[in-house]
C-alpha positions as CSV (number, residue, x, y, z in Angstrom):
1,M,77.6,133.9,69.4
2,N,76.6,131.4,72.1
3,Q,79.0,129.3,74.3
4,E,78.7,126.2,72.1
5,Q,79.5,128.1,68.9
6,L,82.5,129.8,70.6
7,M,83.8,126.4,71.7
8,G,83.4,125.0,68.2
9,R,85.3,127.9,66.7
10,Y,88.0,127.5,69.4
11,F,88.6,123.8,68.6
12,R,88.5,124.5,64.8
13,L,91.1,127.2,65.2
14,Q,93.3,125.0,67.4
15,Q,93.2,122.3,64.8
16,E,94.0,124.7,62.0
17,L,96.9,126.2,64.0
18,S,98.2,122.7,64.6
19,I,98.1,122.0,60.9
20,A,99.7,125.3,60.0
21,Y,102.6,124.5,62.4
22,S,103.1,121.0,60.9
23,A,103.4,122.4,57.4
24,Q,106.9,123.0,56.1
25,P,107.9,125.7,55.6
26,W,105.8,127.6,58.1
27,N,103.4,130.2,56.7
28,S,104.0,132.8,59.4
29,R,101.2,135.1,58.3
30,R,98.7,132.3,58.6
31,I,100.1,131.2,62.0
32,D,99.9,134.8,63.3
33,R,96.3,135.2,62.0
34,L,95.2,131.9,63.5
35,A,96.9,132.7,66.9
36,N,95.3,136.1,67.0
37,E,91.9,134.6,66.2
38,L,92.4,131.9,68.8
39,A,93.3,134.5,71.5
40,G,90.2,136.6,70.6
41,T,88.0,133.6,70.8
42,E,89.5,132.7,74.2
43,R,88.6,136.3,75.4
44,E,85.1,135.9,74.1
45,I,84.6,132.6,75.9
46,T,85.9,134.1,79.1
47,T,83.6,137.1,78.7
48,A,80.6,134.8,78.0
49,R,81.3,132.6,81.0
50,S,81.6,135.7,83.3
51,S,78.3,136.9,81.9
52,D,76.7,133.5,82.5
53,E,78.0,133.5,86.1
54,R,76.6,137.0,86.8
55,Q,73.3,135.9,85.4
56,A,73.3,132.8,87.5
57,E,74.0,134.8,90.6
58,S,70.9,137.0,89.9
59,T,68.7,133.9,90.0
60,Y,69.3,133.5,93.8
61,R,67.5,135.5,96.5
62,V,68.9,136.4,99.9
63,V,66.9,134.9,102.8
64,Q,67.4,136.3,106.3
65,P,65.9,133.8,108.8
66,G,66.6,135.0,112.3
67,R,70.2,136.2,112.3
68,G,71.6,134.0,109.6
69,V,71.8,135.0,105.9
70,R,71.8,132.5,103.1
71,A,71.1,132.4,99.3
72,E,68.5,130.2,97.8
73,P,67.4,129.7,94.2
74,A,64.6,132.0,93.3
75,G,61.3,130.1,93.6
76,F,62.8,127.6,96.1
77,E,60.3,126.7,98.9
78,R,61.6,125.1,102.1
79,P,59.5,122.1,103.3
80,A,57.5,122.9,106.4
């Protein structure tokens, strides 16, 4: 599932949980299920973001001009 789909599921679950809490009497099984699904979705979002960040880091190359070290985007060419 991509980031956009995960966020869509997250917001849908938040809305369903809000509706479940506003119902009287509370359906505790439904609330527990939604809360667990919401927590799982949050973990998936965090994992996906971490993966995206690691992937973004790999698109940089390390350049060592003289004594300094810096990272530049792969394919980046400095003007002469």
